DRENDREN-21891 format. One record per residue (C-alpha): chain; residue in three letters; x, z, y. Coordinates in steps of 0.2 Angstrom, whole numbers, always signed. Each point is the difference from the previous one (the first is absolute). Layout:
<atoms>
+-----+------+-------+-------+-------+
: mol : type :     x :     z :     y :
+-----+------+-------+-------+-------+
:   A :  Ala :     X :     Z :     Y :
...
+-----+------+-------+-------+-------+
</atoms>
This chain:
<atoms>
+-----+------+-------+-------+-------+
: mol : type :     x :     z :     y :
+-----+------+-------+-------+-------+
:   A :  Met :    -2 :    -1 :    -1 :
:   A :  Gln :   +18 :    +6 :   +14 :
:   A :  Leu :    +9 :   -16 :    -5 :
:   A :  Cys :   -18 :   -11 :    +6 :
:   A :  Asn :    -1 :   +10 :   +17 :
:   A :  Leu :   +17 :    -4 :    +2 :
:   A :  Ala :    +0 :   -18 :    -5 :
:   A :  Ala :   -18 :    -1 :   +12 :
:   A :  Leu :   +11 :    +8 :   +14 :
:   A :  Phe :   +14 :   -13 :    -3 :
:   A :  Ala :   -12 :   -14 :    +2 :
:   A :  Met :   -10 :    +5 :   +17 :
:   A :  Trp :   +18 :    +5 :    +7 :
:   A :  Phe :    +7 :   -17 :    -5 :
:   A :  Glu :   -15 :    -9 :    +8 :
:   A :  Leu :    -3 :   +11 :   +15 :
:   A :  His :   +21 :    -8 :    +4 :
:   A :  Lys :    -3 :   -17 :    -6 :
:   A :  Val :   -18 :    +0 :   +12 :
:   A :  Gln :   +10 :    +6 :   +15 :
:   A :  Gly :   +15 :   -10 :    -3 :
:   A :  Tyr :   +12 :   +14 :    -3 :
:   A :  Ile :   +18 :    -3 :    +6 :
:   A :  Ser :   +14 :   +11 :    -5 :
:   A :  Glu :   +12 :    +8 :   +13 :
:   A :  Lys :   +13 :   -11 :    -1 :
:   A :  Asp :   -12 :   -15 :    +3 :
:   A :  Leu :    -8 :    +7 :   +12 :
:   A :  Cys :   +16 :    +4 :    +9 :
:   A :  Ile :    +9 :   -17 :    +0 :
:   A :  Arg :   -15 :   -10 :    +5 :
:   A :  Pro :    -3 :    -5 :   +19 :
:   A :  Pro :   -12 :    +9 :   +10 :
:   A :  Trp :   -17 :   -10 :    -3 :
:   A :  Asn :    -2 :    -9 :   +15 :
:   A :  Thr :   -20 :    -6 :    -1 :
:   A :  Val :   -14 :    +2 :   +12 :
:   A :  Cys :   -12 :   +15 :    -2 :
:   A :  Ser :   -19 :    -2 :    +2 :
:   A :  Phe :    +3 :   +16 :    +9 :
:   A :  Gly :    -1 :    -7 :   +17 :
:   A :  Asn :   +16 :    +7 :   +11 :
:   A :  Gln :    +0 :   +17 :    -7 :
:   A :  Tyr :   +20 :    -5 :    -1 :
:   A :  Gln :   +10 :   +16 :    -3 :
:   A :  Leu :   +20 :    +7 :    -3 :
:   A :  Met :    +5 :    -3 :   -18 :
:   A :  Trp :   +17 :    +0 :    -8 :
:   A :  Phe :    +7 :   -12 :   -15 :
:   A :  Tyr :   +16 :    +3 :    -8 :
:   A :  Asn :   +13 :   -16 :    +2 :
:   A :  Asn :    +8 :    -3 :   -14 :
:   A :  Asn :   +13 :   -13 :   +10 :
:   A :  Thr :    +6 :   +17 :    +9 :
:   A :  Gln :    -7 :   +14 :   -11 :
:   A :  Thr :    -9 :    +9 :   +13 :
:   A :  Cys :   -18 :    +4 :    +7 :
:   A :  Thr :    -6 :   -13 :   +15 :
:   A :  Lys :   -14 :    +3 :   +10 :
:   A :  Phe :   -13 :   -15 :    +2 :
:   A :  His :   -19 :    +1 :    +6 :
:   A :  His :   -12 :    -6 :   -12 :
:   A :  Gly :   -21 :    +4 :    -4 :
:   A :  Pro :    -6 :   +11 :   -13 :
:   A :  Cys :    +1 :   -13 :   -13 :
:   A :  Ala :   +20 :    +3 :    -5 :
:   A :  Leu :    -3 :   +15 :   -10 :
:   A :  Arg :    +7 :    -2 :   -18 :
:   A :  Met :   +12 :   -13 :    +6 :
:   A :  Asn :   +18 :    +4 :    +8 :
:   A :  Ala :    -8 :    +8 :   +13 :
:   A :  Phe :    +0 :   +17 :    +5 :
:   A :  Pro :    -9 :   +12 :   +12 :
:   A :  Thr :   +16 :   +10 :    +5 :
:   A :  Cys :   +19 :    -3 :    +0 :
:   A :  Glu :    +1 :   +17 :   -11 :
:   A :  Glu :   -12 :    -9 :   -13 :
:   A :  Cys :    +9 :   -17 :    -2 :
:   A :  Val :   +18 :   +11 :    -1 :
:   A :  Arg :    -8 :   +10 :   -15 :
:   A :  Arg :    -9 :   -14 :    -9 :
:   A :  Cys :   +16 :   -13 :    -1 :
:   A :  Gln :   +16 :    +8 :    +5 :
:   A :  Arg :   +13 :    -3 :   -11 :
:   A :  Asp :   +15 :   +14 :    -7 :
:   A :  Pro :   +14 :    -6 :    +9 :
:   A :  Leu :   +11 :    +6 :   -15 :
:   A :  Asp :    -7 :   -12 :   -14 :
:   A :  Met :   -13 :   -11 :    +9 :
:   A :  Asp :   -13 :    +4 :   -12 :
:   A :  Trp :   -16 :    +3 :    +8 :
:   A :  Val :    -4 :   +19 :    +3 :
:   A :  Ile :   -15 :    +5 :    -4 :
:   A :  Lys :    -6 :   +15 :    +9 :
+-----+------+-------+-------+-------+
</atoms>
C-alpha cells in the first residue's frame, strides 16, 4: 500500500513539474533573461538576471511574466540561486 502511494505521489510530482516547464537551477542561470512583452501593461519593475558571461547578477526592468526565468526580484535572490563555488565551479546548492 505504501509503495502504491509513493508511486502515485511521484507520478503527480512528475506531471506537475512537466506541466510547469520545470527548469533546473543550472539551466535557469545560464539562459538569457526572458525578453518578451507582458500582457500586464506598463507594470515594469526592477529585476535581476544572472549574466553567465560575467558571472554576476545584473539589474534590468521587466514585467511580472519574467517569473520562473532567469529573472529574480532581488540581487540577493539572484546570487543565492546562481552563484557558483569559485574553487571547483560546481553549482552551489544553498
